[in-house]
C-alpha positions in Angstrom: -59.2 -69.7 -21.1 -61.2 -66.8 -22.4 -60.2 -65.9 -26.0 -60.2 -62.1 -25.2 -57.8 -62.7 -22.3 -55.5 -64.6 -24.6 -55.5 -61.8 -27.1 -54.9 -59.3 -24.3 -51.9 -61.3 -23.0 -50.4 -61.6 -26.5 -50.8 -57.9 -27.1 -49.1 -57.1 -23.8 -46.2 -59.5 -24.4 -45.6 -58.5 -28.1 -45.1 -54.8 -27.4 -42.4 -55.2 -24.8 -41.4 -58.9 -24.1 -39.4 -58.3 -20.9 -41.8 -56.0 -19.1 -44.8 -58.0 -20.5 -43.3 -61.2 -18.9 -42.8 -59.5 -15.6 -46.3 -58.1 -15.7 -47.9 -61.4 -16.6 -45.8 -63.2 -14.0 -46.8 -60.7 -11.3 -50.5 -60.9 -12.2 -50.4 -64.7 -12.1 -48.8 -64.7 -8.6 -51.3 -62.1 -7.4 -54.2 -64.2 -8.7 -52.9 -67.4 -7.2 -52.3 -65.8 -3.9 -55.7 -64.1 -3.9 -57.6 -67.3 -4.7 -55.6 -69.5 -2.3 -55.8 -67.0 0.5 -52.0 -66.7 0.8 -51.4 -63.0 1.4 -47.6 -63.2 1.1 -47.9 -64.6 -2.5 -50.6 -62.0 -3.3 -48.4 -59.1 -2.0 -45.3 -60.4 -3.9 -47.4 -60.7 -7.0 -48.7 -57.1 -6.6 -45.2 -55.8 -6.1 -44.0 -57.7 -9.3 -47.0 -56.3 -11.2 -46.3 -52.8 -10.2 -42.6 -53.3 -11.2 -43.7 -54.5 -14.6 -46.1 -51.5 -15.1 -43.3 -49.1 -14.0 -40.9 -50.7 -16.5 -43.4 -50.4 -19.3 -44.0 -46.7 -18.4 -40.3 -46.0 -18.3 -39.8 -47.7 -21.7 -42.6 -45.6 -23.3 -41.1 -42.4 -21.8 -37.7 -43.3 -23.2 -39.1 -43.9 -26.7 -41.0 -40.5 -26.6 -37.8 -38.6 -25.6 -35.8 -40.3 -28.3 -38.1 -39.2 -31.1 -36.6 -36.4 -33.1 -38.7 -34.5 -35.7 -37.8 -35.5 -39.2 -36.8 -32.5 -41.1 -35.8 -32.6 -44.8 -32.4 -31.0 -45.2 -30.8 -30.1 -48.4 -27.8 -32.3 -49.2 -24.4 -30.6 -49.7 -23.2 -30.3 -53.3 -20.6 -33.0 -52.7 -23.3 -35.6 -52.2 -25.4 -34.8 -55.2 -25.3 -36.8 -58.3 -24.4 -35.0 -61.5 -27.2 -34.6 -64.0 -27.7 -37.3 -66.5 -26.1 -36.6 -69.9 -27.6 -39.5 -71.9 -31.3 -39.6 -72.8 -31.0 -43.3 -73.7 -32.1 -45.6 -70.8 -30.1 -48.6 -69.9 -31.3 -52.0 -71.4 -33.2 -54.3 -69.1 -31.1 -57.0 -67.4 -32.0 -60.5 -68.5 -30.4 -63.9 -68.0 -29.1 -65.8 -71.0 -31.2 -68.9 -70.1 -34.9 -68.5 -70.6 -37.1 -69.9 -67.9 -40.1 -71.8 -69.2 
């Protein structure tokens, strides 16, 4: 199998596994039906492929609508820490046993 085709199939499958599986399954059916001359298998493969593409498109639309712009909001006073009163930093944490 062509290494570029393998990389393409992996990229398709890793982004969205479910729609990627449906897309790859449909393309395989369509290719088998086209080479064998079985038009019913070819048409079922094309329908499954279009379904996989439609699912992928719907998933990308869903992700784009869920994105909310990140705005930095000031925290209310009750969530703020009080200012540090000591200028002496805490000692470093060490275990009693020394590792060699």
